[in-house]
N, C-alpha and C positions, 0 to 999 in steps of 0.2 A: 777327561775330568767329568764326573757325573754332576748333573745339575743340583743334586741334593747336597753337594759340598761347595756350591758356588758362593761367591761374595755377594753382598747386598747389591752392588752395582751391576753385577752380572745378572742377578735375578731381575732387576728393574729393566735392563735393556732387553733381555729375553722376553719378558712379559710384554713389553711395548711392541716388539716385532710380531709376536704371536697375535696380539689383538689387532694390529694394523692389517695383517694378512687376512684374518677372519672377517674383519669389518669391511675391508676393501674388495674382497673376492666376489661379493654379490652386488649386483647393481640395484639402484633404487627402483621402486615400483613406478612405472611411467604414467599410470593412470591414477596416481595417488593425489586426491584433491588437496589434502593438507600440504604436502610437499610442493605441489604445483602452484598453489596460491602464494606461498612464500617465494618460490622461484620467479613467479610472474613479476613481483615487485622488483626483484633483482634485474630481470630483463628490461623492464620498463625504464628504470632509472639508468641502467648501464647502457642501453641502446638509444633512448629518447630523452633522457634527463627529466622524466616526469614521474609523478607518484601514482597516478592512476594506472590501472592494468587493462584499459579498454582494448588494447591491441592483442592481449594475450588471454583474456578471461575465459575463453571457451573451453579451456582444458581443465577447468575446476568448477565445482559448485560451492566451494568455500570462499565466498566473496561478499563484499558489502556494496550496496547501491546507495549513493549519496548525492543529493542535488542541492545541499545547503540546509542549514538548521531551520530556516524559515519556510522551507518548501512545504506546500500543503496539497500537492497534486497526488494522483494515484499511481503514476509511473515514473518514479525518481530516476531510473536509469535511462529513460528517454531524454530527460532534461539534464541529467547529471553525469556521473562517472562511476565506473566500477573501481573498487579498491580491494586489496586483500583485507580480510577481517581478522588476520592473525597479528601476533605481536611482532614488533620491529626487529628484535635481536637477531634471529637467524638470518634474515635478509641482509641486515647490516654487516654481519660477519662474512657472509657469502659474497658480498659485492666485489671486494678486491680480487677474489679468486675468479669471479666471472670476467673481470677486465683482463686478467691473465689468459683465461680460456679464449676470449675473443681474439687475442693476438695469435694464439696457437691455431685456432680454427681458420684464420685468414691465410695460413700457409698453403701454397698451391696443392700439395699432396693431400692435406687434410680436407681442404675445401672440395677437391675433386671427389674424395671418398664420400663426403656428406651428400653432394649433389647426385652422385651416381646411383645411390640406392642399392648398391651391391654389398649388402651386409654379410659378414662372414659367419661360418659355423651354423648353429641351429637357431640363430636369432629369429628367423621368420617363423619357426615353429612355436615361438613363445608369444606371438602376437594374438590379439583378440580376433577370432575369425569374423566377428561382426563389426570390426573396426574399419578404418579407411586405408589399411595397408601401410606400406613404407612411403613416407613423404619426407622431402628434404627438410622442411621446417621441424617436423617431429623428430627426425634423426638429430638435427642440431640441438634442439632443446633437451633431448634425452642424453646426449653426450655432455651438454653443459650441466645438467642436473647431476650426472654422475661425477663430474669433475668437482663442482663446488661442494657437493655433499661429502666427498672424500676429505677435502681439505678443511672445510668448515665444521664438520661433525665427526667424521671417523677418526681423524688424527687427534683432536682434543679428547675424544672419548677414550682412545688408547692411553693418552697421557693421564686421564682421570684414573684409569685402572692402575697405573703406576703409582699415583698418589695414594690410592687405597692401600696398595702394598706397602709403601713407605710409612704410612701412618700405622697400619697394623703391625709392621715389623718392630715398632717401638715397644709393643707389648707382647710380642711373640717370644716363646722360649727358643724357637729356631726360625730363622728367616724363611726357611722352606715352608713353614706353616702359613706365613703371610702370603707367600707366592701362591700357594694352593687356594687360599681364600680369595685373593684378587682375581685369579683365573676363574673361579666359580662365579664371582660377581660379574666379570666381564662377559662370560659365555653362558652362564646359567641363570641369568635374570633378564628382565625386559631391557636392560642396558644393551644387550646384544642386538635385537632387531632395530632398536631406535638409535643405534650408532651408525646405521647405514640409511638413514632417512633424514631429510631436511625438516625436522620437527624441533620443537622447543625443549623437549624434556631433558635430553642429555646435555645440551648447552647450559641449561639452568643448573643441572646437577654439577657440571664442571665449575661454573662460577661460584656456587655456594660452597661446595665441599673443598675445593682447592683454597678458597679464601679462608675457610675455617681451619684448614690444616696450617696455613701460614700464620694465622692468629695463635694457634696452639703452640707453634714453634717460638713465637715471640714471647709467650707467657712462660713456657716450661723449658725452652732451650736457649733463651736469651738471644734469639735471632735479632737482626737489625730492625730498628723501628721503621726504617725506610721501606720495609716490606708492606707497611700499612698503605702505601700508595697503590701497590698492586692489589691488595685486599679490597680497597674501595672501588677500583676499576672492575674487579671480578664480581663484586656484589652488585654493582650498578648494571653490569651486563646481565646478571641473573634476573634482576627486577624487570628490565625491559624485554626479557625473553619469556618469562613465565610469571605472571602477576602473583599467583598464590605463594610464590617463593618468599614473599614478604613475611609470612608466618615463620619460616625457618630463620630468616635473617634477624627478625626481632628477637628470637630466643638467643641466637648467637651474640647479638649486640649486648643484651642484658648480661650474658655470661662474661663477655669481654669487659664490661663495666665493673663487674665484681672482681675479676681475676687480674686485670691489667695492673701492673705496678705503677705505671704512669698513665692514668686515665686521660689526661689532657692530650696525650699523643694521638688519641683517636680522631682528633680533628683532621689529621692527614687522610684517614680513611674516608671521612665524610666529604672533604674537599675533592678527593680523587674521583668520587662518584658523580660530581656535578656535571662534567662535560657530556657524558652519555645521557644523563637525565635531561639536559637542555636539548640535545639532539632529538630525544624521544618526544619531548613536548612540542618541539618545533614541527616534527613530522605529523603528529596528531592534529596540530592546529592547521597545517597546510592542507591536510586531507579532509578533516572533519570539523574544522572551525572551533576546536576546543583543545586545550593541552592534555585533556584526559583521554585515556584509551577507551574509545567507544565503538570500535569496529564491529563488535558483536551486536550492538544495538541496531545496526543496519544490515545484518546478514540476510542473504536471500534464502537461507535454510534455517531450520530449528528455531523459528521465531516464537512458536508456542512454548518451547522449553526455556528459551532465554527470558521470556516475560513472566515466568513463574518464579515467585520469590524475588530475590535480588540476583538477577542474571543467572537464574537456575538454582540458586542456593536457597535451601529452606532450613532443615534441621536434620541432624543425624538420625538414622533409623536402624533398628536391628537387622532388617532385611538387607540394607546396603552394607552394613558391617560384614554380614555373612557373605554377601556377593563379592566384597573386596578381599576376603580372607580365605574361605574354604569352599566356595561354590565351584563346581566344575567349569562353569563358563568363564569366570574371571578371577577366581581365587588366587591370590599371590602365593599362598602356601601350597597350592596344588600345582601351579606352574613351576615354582621354585621351592621345593620342599626343604632344601638345605637352610632356608631362612628361618626355619623353626629353631635352629641352633641359636638364634638371637636370645631366646628366653633363658636358657641356662647360662649363656654368656653374660647377660646382664647381672645375674646372681653372682657369678664368679668374679666379675669385674668389681662389683660393689664390695665384696669381701676382701679382695686382694689389692685393690688400688685405691687406698683411702685418699691419696692426694689427687686422684683423678675422678673423684665422685662428682665434682661439678661438671666435668665433661660428660660423664655418664647421664647425669640428670638432664643435661641439654639434649643429648641424643635421644633419650626416652621421650622427652617433651616434643621434640621434632617429629618423632615417629607417631606419637599419639595425635599431635595436632594435624599432621598431614592425613592420617587415616580419618579423623573426625571431619576435616574439611571436605574430603571427597565423599564421605558418607552423608554429607549435607546436600550434595548436588543431585538433582534428578537425572543428570547425565554422567553419573559416577562410572558407568560401564565403558565409556570412552569410544563408543561407535565401533567401527570395524577395527579391531585391535588385537594385540597379543597381550593378554593379562590386563590388569587395571593400570593403563599407561600413565594416568595422572599421578601415580605414586612414585614414578621414576626418580624425581629429584631427591626423594627421601632415602633411596636405596644405599648410596655410599655411606651415609651416616649409620644406617641400620646394620650394615655388615661388620662394623668395627668391633662391637662386643663379641661377635662370633669367634674372634681370635682366641678368646679366653676358653671357649668351649673346645677349640682345637688343641690348645695347650694341654687340656685335661684328657682329651680323648685319644689323640693321635699316638701317644706313647704306648697305648694298649692295643692289642690285636682286635678286640671287639670294637673299640672306638674307631680304629682305622676302617673296619668293615662298615660300621654304621655311617660314619661321616662320608666315606667314599661312596656308599650307595646313594645317600641323599644328594651329594654333589653330582654324581654321574647321572642320576635321574633328572636333576634340574637342567643339566647341559643338554641331555638328549631330548627332553620334552620341549624346552625353549628353542633348541636348534631345529627340531622337526617343524614346529609351527612357524619359525622364521624363514626357512628355506622352501616350504611347500607352496606351490602355486605362484602366480604372477601378481597377486594382490593380497592385501591384508585379509586374514580370516574374517568371513562375514558371519552374521547371526541371522537366523530365520525369524527373529522377533525381537522386540525390546525386552530385555530381561528385567522386568520389574518385580516379579513375584518369585518366591523361593521355588515353587514348582517349575517355573520356566527356567530358572537358573540351573536346576538339577536335570533338566531334560536335554541339555546339549553340552557336549564336551568337545571343544574345537580340535583337540589332539586326535581323538579316535574317530570323531564324526566327520572330520575334514582333512586335517594335515596328513595323517597316515594313509588315508585313502588316496590323496593326491600323489604322495611320494610313491605309493605302490603302482600308480599309473605312470610314473616317470615324469610327473609335472613338478619340476624343480625350478625355483626362482632363477632368473637370468644370472649367469655366472661366467667367469672368464674361461673355465674349462669347456663349457659348451660353445661359447662365442669364438674363442681362438683355436681350440683343438677339436671342435665338433664332437665333443663327448656327449652322448645322449643321457638324459635322465640322471639317475644317481651316480653314474660313472663320471659325471662332471665334478663330483666331489673329490675324486682321486687326487688331482693336483694340490688342492688346499690341504688335504690330509698329509700328503707327502711333504709339502712345504713346512707345515707345523712340526712334523716329526723331525725333519732335517734341522730346523731351528733348535729344537730341544736337545738333539744329539750333538750338533756341531758348534752352535754359537757359544755356549758356555766354554767349551774347550778353546775356541779361538780367542775369546775375550781374556781368559785366564792366561793363555800363552803370551798374549801381548803384554799383559800386566807383569808376568814374570820377566819378560825381556826388558821392560822399562824400569822395573824396580827389583833387580836381582838381590840387592843387599837386604832390603827390608823383608823379602820373602825368606831369605836365609836366616835372618834374625828371628822371624816368627817360628820357623821350623825348629831352631835351636831352643827358643823359649818353651816350646811345647814339649820338649824332652825332659825338662826339669820339673 
């Protein structure tokens, strides 16, 4: 059975498996300050029951020094403690998986493997030659980070891709179009690299978009109001994970107030968000003596930037809008050109879905608000990154109108060619920057001017050069099969191809076996 004739359930399962394989095949960057800082809090609480990361902080520069709000000395970390300066959400979600990892790592064969330092495949070739080599504590933390990232970030990100498919399928003329769109979102945008890193972006996107989808189902498909408890939990997770997500949630809440037949039922959503909110405030108070999130106020890095405006926020500028959209160094439409289909999609959705115009207005406002918020920050470019990573929570909302463009284009040969080219270019460019090297793409300067933005293109100036030299991010093909360079991609390509070819057939075969009568009835009805 070809996947183009699959059921919606088959599309969803196939998409989930493909994304899990692609997200889980590559290991997190081990020298990644952002991921290490969040993991350090997990280790500190999971191992010692404390919130400070004093015992782990040397693996990251993204940390806060705090010795009390009344401290007036010059060296707070000599008299105080180190803490992560990051949001609580990712560490909180990762904690139970770390507890599970500790149990696995204590098994004698695993413990012996960690202590021995005899790492398989080409692992040693991927280490920094200026580093300290293979150490048992580094191996342990690397394995722990890989484990918790997979379960806390990669799995939810794959599920998010499925929700994008399910939402888009409601408006697609063919479910296959929604499958293609969700695949392009999952592999052709910044969702791909940040689904394999213990960062806040994809987790916030998961909470906000899945919650929005459930609200939409309550409004338009009369889903049970009990889902509002889940919505509230998801929204609160998004807030304690990525603070600017409040912009998106405020727009969604106003939309829900307008559209909900029973507005009073929203109390369930608000009540469901309280527990995580209390945990969040309690953590901040225990660490920084205030219920407010002030970690960045005490960061050991970027203090000049954090002190400009309101925590680096000033006002939007045309240069920053250009940097976020079309600049070679960070432009989202350069890295993921298929997102340009958003604009004709908005026009088509407005014309053809009158009852969904409120949804469209909310999506457009979310997109504009998030672009404008990030264009207001002097740190809009996101440091060492792939694309403008702070826009990631906006992406699943932004791709939904694209299904209307695909509805118009894909039935035509020219539309198939145009959409296919844009999506293939997005997947290839995003993929190349994701798998090149052992660390995030660096920049030789801070891209504050248009001239600087145009002077450096991470794809051609870094990623392709690295891949040409065989410098591919750590992956299981290299570690387990000792496949060098680009040949390490052969297993993941083979696995994805096998999933596309065989999984739909297996799922459909099982469905025919379980429901032979309904299948026969469908076939009979199709002949009339």
